[in-house]
FIPA-622039 format. One record per residue (C-alpha): y, x, z. Coordinates in steps of 0.05 Angstrom, whole numbers, plus 5000, padded with zeros to 4 digits. Layout:
BEGIN
YXZ/...
This chain:
BEGIN
286026777722/281227127674/282327797710/275228017693/277428017619/283428457635/279829007674/282328687739/289428937726/295028557761/299828137720/305028687730/300429227704/298728797644/306028677626/308729387636/306929577565/309128927533/313629057472/321028927482/326028847427/331929327423/328629927456/329430637431/324730847375/322031377424/320030847476/312630947494/311330207483/312230347409/306530847406/302530627345/295930897373/296830507437/298329857399/292029957357/287930077420/290629467455/288729057393/281629317397/282129747335/278930357368/277330787307/284330697278/287330837346/283531487353/285531717283/292831537298/292531907365/290032527329/295632477278/300932417333/298033007371/298033437309/305333237295/307133447366/303534127357/307334257292/313934077325/312534537385/310435117339/316835027298/321135057362/317335677386/318236017318/325735857318/326336137389/322636777369/327036877308/333336767350/330837257401/329537787348/336337667315/340037617381/342736947361/343136367410/337735837407/338135177444/331534997476/329034287473/333033827518/331333107535/336532607512/337332197574/335432677630/337233367656/333633837703/337133917769/335134167837/333633607886/338533697944/333133507995/326833837969/330234397930/325234277874/327234167801/327133447780/329133057717/335232647734/338132097689/344632357659/346831717624/347431477552/341131057544/344130387563/350230517521/345830687461/341630067474/347729617478/350329897411/343329947382/345330657361/339031077364/341531617316/340432167369/333031997378/328032457344/322432187300/316532267348/311731747320/
């Protein structure tokens, strides 16, 4: 019903991005630019998207600078690592894939998101 008003998306597609309480602060459903867009606030959404992209660029440049300094000094530098996944070789395809390593559901149960970075 009213599919023409929803770009002919299925009910599943329409609900995939529905907010859910108790999710990690890094959950993509919490993206402020996306929320603004979904509410029809296009100019604000675009400005917010630009702010988020600039924040990501600054973060990447900082990590690259830290890695360069560590390389010059000969000190170890941990590269960025996802919290809930690790890269492993797929035993069938022999290609690298991100595999869930655990911890998310435990953090969600405890509502302890202290390990999550501030990405928004």
